[in-house]
C-alpha positions as CSV (number, residue, x, y, z in Angstrom):
1,M,50.3,70.8,90.2
2,Q,52.3,71.8,93.3
3,S,55.5,71.7,91.2
4,L,53.9,73.9,88.6
5,D,52.7,76.4,91.2
6,R,56.2,76.6,92.6
7,A,57.8,77.0,89.2
8,L,55.4,79.9,88.5
9,E,56.3,81.4,91.8
10,I,60.0,81.2,90.9
11,L,59.3,83.1,87.7
12,K,57.4,85.7,89.6
13,L,60.2,86.2,92.2
14,L,62.8,86.4,89.4
15,G,60.6,89.1,87.9
16,T,61.1,91.3,91.0
17,E,64.9,91.1,91.1
18,P,67.6,91.2,88.4
19,E,69.1,88.0,89.7
20,M,68.6,85.6,92.7
21,R,70.5,82.8,94.4
22,V,69.0,79.3,94.9
23,T,69.2,79.8,98.6
24,D,67.2,83.1,98.4
25,L,64.5,81.5,96.3
26,A,64.3,78.5,98.6
27,R,63.9,80.7,101.6
28,Q,61.1,82.8,100.1
29,L,59.3,79.7,98.9
30,E,59.9,77.9,102.1
31,V,61.2,74.7,100.4
32,H,64.5,72.8,100.3
33,K,67.2,74.0,98.0
34,S,67.2,70.7,96.1
35,T,63.5,71.3,95.1
36,V,64.3,74.8,93.8
37,F,67.3,73.6,91.9
38,R,65.3,70.9,90.2
39,L,62.6,73.3,89.2
40,L,65.2,75.8,88.0
41,S,66.9,73.1,85.9
42,T,63.5,72.4,84.2
43,L,62.8,76.0,83.5
44,E,66.4,76.5,82.2
45,E,65.9,73.6,79.7
46,H,62.9,75.6,78.2
47,G,64.8,78.9,78.2
48,L,62.6,80.5,80.8
49,V,65.4,81.1,83.2
50,E,69.2,81.2,82.8
51,Q,72.2,81.2,85.2
52,N,74.7,83.9,85.2
53,P,78.1,82.0,85.0
54,S,79.9,84.8,86.8
55,T,77.6,85.1,89.9
56,E,75.9,81.7,89.7
57,K,72.6,83.5,90.3
58,Y,69.5,82.9,88.2
59,R,67.6,85.4,86.1
60,L,64.7,85.3,83.7
61,G,65.5,83.8,80.3
62,Y,64.9,85.0,76.8
63,G,62.4,82.2,76.2
64,L,59.9,84.4,78.1
65,V,60.5,87.2,75.6
66,R,59.6,84.9,72.7
67,L,56.4,83.8,74.5
68,A,55.4,87.3,75.3
69,G,56.3,88.5,71.8
70,S,53.6,86.3,70.3
71,V,50.9,87.7,72.6
72,V,52.1,91.3,72.1
73,A,52.0,90.8,68.3
74,E,48.3,89.7,68.5
75,V,47.4,92.6,70.8
76,D,49.2,95.1,68.4
77,L,47.4,93.5,65.4
78,A,44.0,93.8,67.0
79,R,44.6,97.4,68.1
80,A,45.8,98.5,64.7
81,S,42.9,96.7,63.0
82,R,40.1,98.0,65.2
83,P,39.3,101.3,63.3
84,V,39.4,99.5,60.0
85,L,37.1,96.7,61.3
86,E,34.6,99.2,62.6
87,E,34.5,101.0,59.2
88,L,34.1,97.7,57.3
89,A,31.1,96.7,59.6
90,L,29.5,100.1,58.9
91,R,30.1,99.9,55.1
92,T,28.8,96.3,54.8
93,G,26.2,96.2,57.6
94,E,27.5,92.8,58.6
95,T,29.6,91.3,61.4
96,V,33.4,91.6,60.9
97,N,36.0,89.3,62.3
98,L,39.8,89.3,62.5
99,A,41.4,85.8,62.7
100,I,44.8,84.2,62.9
101,L,46.2,80.7,62.3
102,Q,46.7,78.7,65.5
103,G,47.9,75.2,65.1
104,N,45.5,73.6,62.6
105,Q,42.6,75.9,63.4
106,V,41.4,79.5,62.9
107,V,41.1,81.6,66.0
108,N,39.2,84.9,65.9
109,I,40.9,87.6,67.9
110,D,38.6,90.5,67.4
111,Q,35.0,91.1,66.2
112,I,32.8,94.0,65.4
113,A,29.1,93.1,65.5
114,A,26.8,94.0,62.7
115,P,25.2,97.4,63.2
116,N,21.6,97.3,64.5
117,V,21.7,93.6,65.2
118,V,20.2,92.7,68.5
119,V,21.4,89.1,68.8
120,N,24.9,88.4,67.6
121,V,27.2,85.4,68.1
122,N,30.5,86.3,69.7
123,W,33.3,84.4,67.8
124,V,36.2,85.9,69.7
125,G,38.5,83.2,71.1
126,K,36.6,80.4,69.3
127,Q,38.5,77.9,67.1
128,T,37.0,76.9,63.7
129,P,38.2,74.6,61.0
130,L,40.4,75.9,58.2
131,H,38.6,74.2,55.3
132,A,35.1,75.4,56.2
133,T,35.7,79.1,56.9
134,S,36.5,82.0,54.7
135,N,39.3,83.2,57.1
136,G,40.7,79.6,57.1
137,K,40.7,79.4,53.3
138,V,42.7,82.7,53.1
139,L,45.2,81.6,55.7
140,L,45.6,78.2,53.9
141,A,45.9,79.8,50.4
142,F,48.9,81.9,51.2
143,L,50.9,79.2,53.2
144,P,53.9,77.5,51.7
145,E,52.7,74.4,49.8
146,D,54.3,71.9,52.2
147,E,52.7,73.5,55.3
148,R,49.3,73.7,53.6
149,Q,49.5,70.0,52.7
150,R,50.4,69.1,56.2
151,L,47.4,71.0,57.6
152,L,45.1,69.4,55.1
153,A,46.4,65.8,55.6
154,G,43.7,63.4,56.6
155,T,39.9,63.7,56.5
156,L,38.2,67.0,56.1
157,P,35.2,66.9,58.4
158,R,31.8,67.6,56.8
159,L,30.0,70.2,59.0
160,T,27.1,70.9,56.7
161,P,25.9,69.4,53.4
162,R,27.8,72.2,51.7
163,T,31.2,71.7,53.4
164,I,34.0,71.0,50.9
165,T,35.6,67.7,51.9
166,D,37.4,66.9,48.6
167,P,41.0,68.1,48.9
168,R,41.2,68.6,45.1
169,T,38.2,70.8,45.1
170,L,39.5,72.8,48.0
171,E,42.9,73.2,46.4
172,K,41.2,74.6,43.2
173,Q,39.4,77.1,45.4
174,L,42.6,78.1,47.2
175,R,44.3,78.8,43.9
176,R,41.4,81.1,43.0
177,V,41.8,82.8,46.4
178,V,45.4,83.7,45.5
179,E,44.3,85.0,42.1
180,E,41.3,87.1,43.2
181,G,42.5,88.1,46.6
182,Y,39.6,86.9,48.7
183,A,37.8,83.7,49.8
184,F,34.2,82.9,50.5
185,T,32.1,80.2,52.1
186,L,28.5,79.5,51.4
187,E,26.9,77.7,54.4
188,E,30.0,75.5,54.8
189,L,30.5,76.0,58.5
190,E,26.9,76.5,59.5
191,L,23.7,76.4,57.5
192,G,22.4,79.9,56.9
193,L,25.8,81.5,57.3
194,N,27.9,83.0,54.5
195,A,31.2,84.8,54.7
196,V,33.9,86.6,52.7
197,A,37.5,87.1,53.8
198,A,40.8,88.7,52.6
199,P,44.4,88.6,53.8
200,V,46.2,90.8,56.2
201,R,50.0,91.1,55.7
202,A,52.8,91.8,58.1
203,A,55.6,94.2,57.4
204,D,57.6,91.5,55.7
205,G,54.8,90.6,53.3
206,R,53.8,87.4,55.1
207,V,50.0,86.8,55.5
208,Q,49.6,87.0,59.3
209,A,45.8,87.2,59.6
210,A,42.5,87.4,57.7
211,V,39.6,89.8,57.9
212,S,36.1,88.6,57.2
213,V,32.6,89.8,56.7
214,A,29.9,87.3,57.7
215,G,26.1,87.3,57.8
216,P,23.0,85.3,57.2
217,S,22.7,83.8,53.7
218,Y,19.6,85.8,52.9
219,R,21.7,89.0,53.3
220,V,25.2,87.8,52.3
221,T,24.0,86.4,49.0
222,P,26.1,85.0,46.2
223,Q,25.3,88.1,44.2
224,R,27.0,90.3,46.9
225,L,30.2,88.3,47.0
226,G,32.0,90.4,44.5
227,D,31.2,93.7,46.2
228,L,31.9,92.3,49.7
229,G,35.1,90.8,48.4
230,D,36.3,94.2,47.2
231,L,35.4,95.9,50.4
232,T,37.1,93.2,52.5
233,K,40.2,93.3,50.3
234,E,40.4,97.1,50.9
235,A,40.1,96.5,54.6
236,G,42.8,93.9,54.6
237,E,45.1,96.2,52.6
238,A,44.4,99.1,55.1
239,I,45.3,96.9,58.1
240,S,48.4,95.7,56.3
241,R,49.6,99.2,55.8
242,R,49.0,99.9,59.5
243,M,51.2,96.9,60.3
244,G,54.0,98.3,58.2
245,Y,53.5,96.5,54.9
246,I,54.5,98.3,51.7
247,P,52.9,96.8,48.6
248,G,55.5,95.7,46.1
249,G,58.0,95.2,48.8
250,G,58.0,91.4,48.4
251,E,55.1,89.2,49.2
252,V,55.2,85.7,50.8
């Protein structure tokens, strides 16, 4: 942990100056130059720092830009989506979530609680399975086939009696998602919870997120799925336009 702390301190120090020598870093950290050099070598391997060959000084690397870019992209997406999510929650009377793919899970990055609901579960930051959520089904459906197969390899855990655990049945549903433009779950993640989701596209046409409407099964009934699907698709399209997507410009 001490090495990690020192490595982070190096990054902070390099953030205050355009470039710094090993001796300057060692002096400020009050450690031997060999320790600083070893830490810099590790950071350089990961692209987090780089050495200027002319001055032999170190500076922050472009690997940090890539890391920061992914966070900035999520923040921009959530900010651009917020007005649309709020309108969707008002129009449906249900809780609305915005989710992205992270590894082999779905992560919710924003949520608008259902209007006039006193008790509401906060899903922001929580990871949920791809195969048992409407957002997850959307994100799976629009992936390249090889990536989708990789994510679905192995056993699909049964979370409720209604969770789809047969890959062939799930694949059939995912094809329907692409055709109809929205996905749904009926008590597949939790008993008593139903949801509908639609894709959100980036400027290049790639599906980068999913927007969903979720509520108790006595309100989000099978009879409402079509109407909720249409409203959710409209919201997904509105967010996509805000992210620079132009329909017909080439979809992935």
